[in-house]
GUZA-483623 format. One record per atom (N, C-alpha, C): atom name; residue number from 1; y, z, x; residue in three letters. Coordinates in pm, whole numbers, plus 50000, padded with zeros to 5 digits. Each point is the difference from the previous one (the first is absolute). Layout:
REM residues N
NODE atom   n    yy    zz    xx res
NODE   CA NUM     Y     Z     X Ala
...
***
This chain:
REM residues 132
NODE atom   n    yy    zz    xx res
NODE    N   1 40743 24731 21657 Met
NODE   CA   1 49928 50063 49893 Met
NODE    C   1 50040 49939 49866 Met
NODE    N   2 49902 49970 49917 Ser
NODE   CA   2 50024 49940 49869 Ser
NODE    C   2 50067 50101 49906 Ser
NODE    N   3 50093 49951 49921 Gln
NODE   CA   3 50061 50083 49897 Gln
NODE    C   3 49939 49968 49863 Gln
NODE    N   4 49894 49922 49999 Leu
NODE   CA   4 49932 49969 49875 Leu
NODE    C   4 49902 50111 49967 Leu
NODE    N   5 49988 50027 49872 Phe
NODE   CA   5 49906 50101 49952 Phe
NODE    C   5 49869 49928 49972 Phe
NODE    N   6 49902 50018 50087 Arg
NODE   CA   6 49876 49922 49995 Arg
NODE    C   6 49884 50078 49939 Arg
NODE    N   7 49921 49928 49921 Phe
NODE   CA   7 49881 50056 49936 Phe
NODE    C   7 49883 49903 50019 Phe
NODE    N   8 49926 50012 50110 Pro
NODE   CA   8 49889 49908 50023 Pro
NODE    C   8 49890 50010 49894 Pro
NODE    N   9 50000 50108 49922 Ser
NODE   CA   9 49897 50016 49897 Ser
NODE    C   9 50038 49936 49867 Ser
NODE    N  10 50116 49934 49992 Ala
NODE   CA  10 50041 49935 49876 Ala
NODE    C  10 49901 49889 49965 Ala
NODE    N  11 49974 49984 49870 Val
NODE   CA  11 49903 49902 49950 Val
NODE    C  11 50064 49915 49890 Val
NODE    N  12 49931 49892 49965 Lys
NODE   CA  12 50051 49909 49898 Lys
NODE    C  12 50020 50073 49866 Lys
NODE    N  13 49902 50075 49955 Arg
NODE   CA  13 50010 50080 49878 Arg
NODE    C  13 49934 50134 50025 Arg
NODE    N  14 50078 50106 49994 Asp
NODE   CA  14 49951 50134 50026 Asp
NODE    C  14 49963 50069 49869 Asp
NODE    N  15 49873 50037 49983 Pro
NODE   CA  15 49959 50069 49877 Pro
NODE    C  15 50077 50131 49977 Pro
NODE    N  16 50048 50063 50106 Ala
NODE   CA  16 50077 50123 49985 Ala
NODE    C  16 50131 49974 49925 Ala
NODE    N  17 50054 49880 50012 Ile
NODE   CA  17 50122 49967 49927 Ile
NODE    C  17 49970 49984 49852 Ile
NODE    N  18 49888 49938 49970 Glu
NODE   CA  18 49961 49987 49859 Glu
NODE    C  18 49981 50138 49938 Glu
NODE    N  19 49941 50093 50075 Ala
NODE   CA  19 49983 50137 49951 Ala
NODE    C  19 50137 50066 49980 Ala
NODE    N  20 50092 49977 50092 Trp
NODE   CA  20 50135 50056 49988 Trp
NODE    C  20 50067 49948 49873 Trp
NODE    N  21 49987 49871 49977 Met
NODE   CA  21 50062 49941 49880 Met
NODE    C  21 49939 50061 49874 Met
NODE    N  22 49869 50020 50000 His
NODE   CA  22 49932 50060 49885 His
NODE    C  22 50049 50143 49977 His
NODE    N  23 50019 50075 50108 Glu
NODE   CA  23 50049 50138 49990 Glu
NODE    C  23 50145 50008 49955 Glu
NODE    N  24 50074 49893 50018 His
NODE   CA  24 50142 49996 49963 His
NODE    C  24 50021 49910 49880 His
NODE    N  25 49915 50018 49902 Ala
NODE   CA  25 50015 49924 49876 Ala
NODE    C  25 50128 50048 49931 Ala
NODE    N  26 50047 49925 49909 Gly
NODE   CA  26 50123 50036 49931 Gly
NODE    C  26 50116 49915 50046 Gly
NODE    N  27 50117 50035 49953 Glu
NODE   CA  27 50119 49919 50025 Glu
NODE    C  27 50034 49986 50148 Glu
NODE    N  28 49996 50111 50074 Leu
NODE   CA  28 50032 49995 50142 Leu
NODE    C  28 49895 49921 50078 Leu
NODE    N  29 49874 50019 49965 Gly
NODE   CA  29 49893 49925 50065 Gly
NODE    C  29 50014 49851 49975 Gly
NODE    N  30 50039 49963 49879 Ala
NODE   CA  30 50018 49858 49968 Ala
NODE    C  30 50113 49939 50083 Ala
NODE    N  31 50106 50076 50020 Ile
NODE   CA  31 50111 49952 50083 Ile
NODE    C  31 49951 49980 50144 Ile
NODE    N  32 49930 50100 50053 Ala
NODE   CA  32 49949 49990 50137 Ala
NODE    C  32 49905 49883 50015 Ala
NODE    N  33 49910 49985 49904 Gln
NODE   CA  33 49903 49891 50009 Gln
NODE    C  33 50069 49864 49994 Gln
NODE    N  34 50097 49986 49912 Arg
NODE   CA  34 50072 49872 49989 Arg
NODE    C  34 50058 49958 50135 Arg
NODE    N  35 50067 50093 50067 Trp
NODE   CA  35 50068 49963 50124 Trp
NODE    C  35 49905 49991 50119 Trp
NODE    N  36 49890 50076 49995 Phe
NODE   CA  36 49902 49983 50107 Phe
NODE    C  36 49931 49864 49988 Phe
NODE    N  37 49980 49954 49879 Glu
NODE   CA  37 49943 49866 49981 Glu
NODE    C  37 50091 49892 50059 Glu
NODE    N  38 50131 50019 49991 Val
NODE   CA  38 50092 49905 50061 Val
NODE    C  38 49980 50000 50151 Val
NODE    N  39 49984 50118 50060 Met
NODE   CA  39 49974 50008 50144 Met
NODE    C  39 49869 49930 50035 Met
NODE    N  40 49896 50025 49922 Arg
NODE   CA  40 49870 49938 50025 Arg
NODE    C  40 50009 49848 49996 Arg
NODE    N  41 50087 49947 49916 Ala
NODE   CA  41 50009 49855 49981 Ala
NODE    C  41 50089 49930 50102 Ala
NODE    N  42 50054 50073 50096 Cys
NODE   CA  42 50093 49940 50097 Cys
NODE    C  42 49935 49894 50088 Cys
NODE    N  43 49873 50015 50032 Gly
NODE   CA  43 49937 49901 50087 Gly
NODE    C  43 49858 50038 50037 Gly
NODE    N  44 49931 49907 50060 Gly
NODE   CA  44 49861 50019 50037 Gly
NODE    C  44 49976 50104 50107 Gly
NODE    N  45 50105 50036 50073 Glu
NODE   CA  45 49985 50100 50107 Glu
NODE    C  45 50016 50144 49950 Glu
NODE    N  46 50029 50019 49871 Val
NODE   CA  46 50023 50134 49949 Val
NODE    C  46 49869 50080 50002 Val
NODE    N  47 50010 50117 50059 Arg
NODE   CA  47 49891 50097 50001 Arg
NODE    C  47 50056 50130 49945 Arg
NODE    N  48 49912 50093 49967 Glu
NODE   CA  48 50048 50123 49936 Glu
NODE    C  48 49913 50119 50035 Glu
NODE    N  49 50057 50116 49977 Leu
NODE   CA  49 49927 50125 50015 Leu
NODE    C  49 50079 50110 49931 Leu
NODE    N  50 49933 50111 49979 Leu
NODE   CA  50 50067 50119 49950 Leu
NODE    C  50 50045 50080 50121 Leu
NODE    N  51 50132 50015 50015 His
NODE   CA  51 50054 50074 50115 His
NODE    C  51 50088 50113 49947 His
NODE    N  52 49977 50119 50048 Asp
NODE   CA  52 50074 50118 49955 Asp
NODE    C  52 50000 50013 49848 Asp
NODE    N  53 49890 49958 49939 Gly
NODE   CA  53 49984 50016 49856 Gly
NODE    C  53 50065 49893 49915 Gly
NODE    N  54 50048 49891 50060 His
NODE   CA  54 50058 49895 49918 His
NODE    C  54 49960 49861 50049 His
NODE    N  55 49991 49905 49905 Pro
NODE   CA  55 49964 49863 50034 Pro
NODE    C  55 50100 49937 50096 Pro
NODE    N  56 49947 49945 50107 Thr
NODE   CA  56 50081 49941 50106 Thr
NODE    C  56 49956 49856 50024 Thr
NODE    N  57 50095 49908 50006 Ala
NODE   CA  57 49973 49859 50024 Ala
NODE    C  57 50040 49964 50142 Ala
NODE    N  58 49916 49920 50064 Cys
NODE   CA  58 50020 49960 50140 Cys
NODE    C  58 49995 49848 50013 Cys
NODE    N  59 50065 49950 50103 Val
NODE   CA  59 49978 49864 50047 Val
NODE    C  59 49897 50017 50110 Val
NODE    N  60 49877 49961 49972 Ala
NODE   CA  60 49886 50030 50087 Ala
NODE    C  60 49993 50151 50018 Ala
NODE    N  61 50039 50051 50116 Asp
NODE   CA  61 49991 50145 50021 Asp
NODE    C  61 50137 50069 50003 Asp
NODE    N  62 50108 49928 49979 Ala
NODE   CA  62 50136 50056 50010 Ala
NODE    C  62 50058 50027 49861 Ala
NODE    N  63 50026 50126 49971 Ala
NODE   CA  63 50048 50041 49868 Ala
NODE    C  63 50138 49942 49971 Ala
NODE    N  64 50015 49946 49878 Phe
NODE   CA  64 50132 49953 49959 Phe
NODE    C  64 50049 50067 49873 Phe
NODE    N  65 49911 50049 49914 Gly
NODE   CA  65 50046 50059 49875 Gly
NODE    C  65 49900 50098 49942 Gly
NODE    N  66 50047 50076 49903 Tyr
NODE   CA  66 49914 50097 49932 Tyr
NODE    C  66 50057 50029 49862 Tyr
NODE    N  67 49918 50061 49918 Val
NODE   CA  67 50045 50057 49873 Val
NODE    C  67 49953 50145 49995 Val
NODE    N  68 50075 50082 49931 Asn
NODE   CA  68 49958 50138 49980 Asn
NODE    C  68 50059 50049 49869 Asn
NODE    N  69 49917 50068 49922 Ala
NODE   CA  69 50044 50055 49872 Ala
NODE    C  69 50027 50149 50015 Ala
NODE    N  70 50115 50041 49952 Phe
NODE   CA  70 50039 50139 50000 Phe
NODE    C  70 50003 50049 49855 Phe
NODE    N  71 50053 50114 49977 Arg
NODE   CA  71 49998 50057 49865 Arg
NODE    C  71 50082 49918 49900 Arg
NODE    N  72 50116 49951 50043 Phe
NODE   CA  72 50089 49929 49909 Phe
NODE    C  72 50038 49859 50045 Phe
NODE    N  73 49952 49958 50116 His
NODE   CA  73 50038 49868 50049 His
NODE    C  73 49892 49944 50092 His
NODE    N  74 50019 49873 50033 Val
NODE   CA  74 49914 49929 50094 Val
NODE    C  74 50089 49948 50112 Val
NODE    N  75 49954 50013 50123 Asn
NODE   CA  75 50069 49938 50112 Asn
NODE    C  75 49923 49874 50040 Asn
NODE    N  76 50074 49893 50019 Val
NODE   CA  76 49950 49879 50064 Val
NODE    C  76 50069 49999 50135 Val
NODE    N  77 49921 50025 50105 Gly
NODE   CA  77 50060 50023 50130 Gly
NODE    C  77 49966 49896 50104 Gly
NODE    N  78 50081 49998 50104 Phe
NODE   CA  78 49986 49901 50107 Phe
NODE    C  78 50012 50069 50135 Phe
NODE    N  79 49902 49976 50085 Phe
NODE   CA  79 49993 50068 50129 Phe
NODE    C  79 50114 49960 50094 Phe
NODE    N  80 50052 49880 49988 Arg
NODE   CA  80 50115 49956 50080 Arg
NODE    C  80 50117 49965 49908 Arg
NODE    N  81 50011 50073 49891 Gly
NODE   CA  81 50101 49970 49900 Gly
NODE    C  81 50143 50011 50048 Gly
NODE    N  82 50025 50082 50100 Ala
NODE   CA  82 50136 50014 50052 Ala
NODE    C  82 50047 49872 50069 Ala
NODE    N  83 49907 49912 50032 Glu
NODE   CA  83 50034 49881 50079 Glu
NODE    C  83 49985 49869 49923 Glu
NODE    N  84 49971 50008 49870 Ile
NODE   CA  84 49986 49876 49924 Ile
NODE    C  84 50121 49978 49911 Ile
NODE    N  85 50020 49876 49963 Ser
NODE   CA  85 50111 49963 49913 Ser
NODE    C  85 49977 50053 49859 Ser
NODE    N  86 50102 50061 49944 Asp
NODE   CA  86 49997 50055 49864 Asp
NODE    C  86 50129 49964 49929 Asp
NODE    N  87 50019 49871 49969 Pro
NODE   CA  87 50129 49957 49944 Pro
NODE    C  87 50032 50062 49864 Pro
NODE    N  88 49898 50047 49928 Asp
NODE   CA  88 50024 50058 49868 Asp
NODE    C  88 50015 50152 50005 Asp
NODE    N  89 49990 50058 50119 Gly
NODE   CA  89 50023 50143 50016 Gly
NODE    C  89 49898 50089 49930 Gly
NODE    N  90 49874 49960 50001 Leu
NODE   CA  90 49895 50079 49934 Leu
NODE    C  90 49950 50117 50085 Leu
NODE    N  91 50009 49985 50131 Leu
NODE   CA  91 49937 50099 50088 Leu
NODE    C  91 50076 50132 50007 Leu
NODE    N  92 49923 50108 50007 Glu
NODE   CA  92 50053 50135 50018 Glu
NODE    C  92 49938 50060 50124 Glu
NODE    N  93 50063 50104 50051 Gly
NODE   CA  93 49946 50074 50113 Gly
NODE    C  93 50090 49991 50121 Gly
NODE    N  94 49978 50093 50093 Thr
NODE   CA  94 50084 50007 50119 Thr
NODE    C  94 49918 50008 50128 Thr
NODE    N  95 49869 49981 49990 Gly
NODE   CA  95 49915 50008 50118 Gly
NODE    C  95 50030 49890 50100 Gly
NODE    N  96 49950 50019 50120 Lys
NODE   CA  96 50022 49903 50107 Lys
NODE    C  96 49937 49865 49968 Lys
NODE    N  97 49885 50000 49935 Phe
NODE   CA  97 49928 49876 49972 Phe
NODE    C  97 49974 49977 49851 Phe
NODE    N  98 49954 50100 49930 Met
NODE   CA  98 49949 49982 49864 Met
NODE    C  98 50111 50007 49895 Met
NODE    N  99 49978 49924 49893 Arg
NODE   CA  99 50084 50002 49881 Arg
NODE    C  99 49909 49981 49879 Arg
NODE    N 100 50051 50035 49882 His
NODE   CA 100 49921 49986 49878 His
NODE    C 100 50090 49962 49883 His
NODE    N 101 49935 49952 49896 Val
NODE   CA 101 50065 49974 49872 Val
NODE    C 101 49938 50099 49902 Val
NODE    N 102 50084 50075 49933 Lys
NODE   CA 102 49952 50101 49904 Lys
NODE    C 102 50000 49938 49861 Lys
NODE    N 103 49882 50004 49936 Leu
NODE   CA 103 49985 49943 49866 Leu
NODE    C 103 49964 50111 49902 Leu
NODE    N 104 50061 49997 49883 Met
NODE   CA 104 49974 50100 49898 Met
NODE    C 104 49974 49932 49866 Met
NODE    N 105 49907 50055 49923 Pro
NODE   CA 105 49977 49944 49867 Pro
NODE    C 105 50130 50001 49920 Pro
NODE    N 106 50023 49891 49929 Gly
NODE   CA 106 50118 49991 49917 Gly
NODE    C 106 50127 49959 50072 Gly
NODE    N 107 49994 49989 50131 Arg
NODE   CA 107 50117 49956 50077 Arg
NODE    C 107 49972 49859 50051 Arg
NODE    N 108 50085 49909 49963 Glu
NODE   CA 108 49982 49860 50039 Glu
NODE    C 108 50011 49982 50151 Glu
NODE    N 109 49921 49907 50052 Val
NODE   CA 109 50008 49963 50139 Val
NODE    C 109 50017 49848 50005 Val
NODE    N 110 50071 49953 50099 Asn
NODE   CA 110 50013 49856 50020 Asn
NODE    C 110 49869 49952 50062 Asn
NODE    N 111 49907 49960 49912 Ala
NODE   CA 111 49865 49964 50044 Ala
NODE    C 111 50001 49883 50097 Ala
NODE    N 112 50085 49902 49976 Glu
NODE   CA 112 50008 49884 50090 Glu
NODE    C 112 50043 50044 50140 Glu
NODE    N 113 50098 50090 50005 Ala
NODE   CA 113 50048 50049 50130 Ala
NODE    C 113 49892 50082 50070 Ala
NODE    N 114 49922 50078 49925 Leu
NODE   CA 114 49894 50079 50063 Leu
NODE    C 114 49887 49911 50050 Leu
NODE    N 115 49965 49898 49925 Val
NODE   CA 115 49900 49904 50049 Val
NODE    C 115 50049 49937 50130 Val
NODE    N 116 50126 49961 50004 Thr
NODE   CA 116 50057 49940 50121 Thr
NODE    C 116 49997 50100 50116 Thr
NODE    N 117 50034 50125 49972 Leu
NODE   CA 117 50000 50104 50104 Leu
NODE    C 117 49859 50020 50057 Leu
NODE    N 118 49900 50003 49914 Ile
NODE   CA 118 49862 50013 50046 Ile
NODE    C 118 49963 49881 50088 Ile
NODE    N 119 50035 49880 49956 Gly
NODE   CA 119 49973 49881 50080 Gly
NODE    C 119 50072 50003 50134 Gly
NODE    N 120 50121 50050 50001 Thr
NODE   CA 120 50077 50011 50123 Thr
NODE    C 120 49932 50097 50097 Thr
NODE    N 121 49953 50113 49948 Ala
NODE   CA 121 49931 50098 50085 Ala
NODE    C 121 49872 49941 50058 Ala
NODE    N 122 49927 49927 49919 Tyr
NODE   CA 122 49877 49935 50046 Tyr
NODE    C 122 50031 49897 50110 Tyr
NODE    N 123 50096 49914 49974 Thr
NODE   CA 123 50036 49896 50097 Thr
NODE    C 123 50053 50061 50129 Thr
NODE    N 124 50080 50106 49987 Asp
NODE   CA 124 50052 50070 50117 Asp
NODE    C 124 49887 50056 50085 Asp
NODE    N 125 49900 50058 49936 Met
NODE   CA 125 49888 50059 50076 Met
NODE    C 125 49916 49890 50064 Met
NODE    N 126 49984 49888 49934 Lys
NODE   CA 126 49928 49887 50062 Lys
NODE    C 126 50071 49958 50128 Lys
NODE    N 127 50133 49992 49994 Arg
NODE   CA 127 50079 49962 50116 Arg
NODE    C 127 49988 50103 50112 Arg
NODE    N 128 50006 50127 49965 Arg
NODE   CA 128 49988 50107 50100 Arg
NODE    C 128 49864 49998 50069 Arg
NODE    N 129 49893 49976 49922 Arg
NODE   CA 129 49866 49993 50059 Arg
NODE    C 129 49991 49884 50099 Arg
NODE    N 130 50053 49889 49960 Lys
NODE   CA 130 49995 49880 50085 Lys
NODE    C 130 50079 50020 50128 Lys
NODE    N 131 50109 50074 49993 Ala
NODE   CA 131 50086 50023 50116 Ala
NODE    C 131 49938 50094 50102 Ala
NODE    N 132 49904 50080 49958 Glu
NODE   CA 132 49939 50096 50094 Glu
NODE    C 132 49900 49934 50092 Glu
***
């Protein structure tokens, strides 16, 4: 049985995500949009959908990352985050698979490290898909 979180309905550009971004205007929405754009730019196989109310990025149909805006912060999350390399120690969480990076307005983040982490999650999911 696959341990990948699959979404066969993922598409190249989901209008529901654009609506979500519009609804989350403001500082938190800008943070979420910035990092979701990094996920979108990972490669030609990236697909997306709104899952559980938040933008989710997939390698084809296999979810690798998401963003979600809360009242005071944004999570940039990874579906297999517990198993990817995080040399800068950005990831939080204790779940069996998922981890996230918590971003807050006015709090600096190591942007280079987060870009690398997103790329690592994408590459890891490409490898997992190929191995199945």
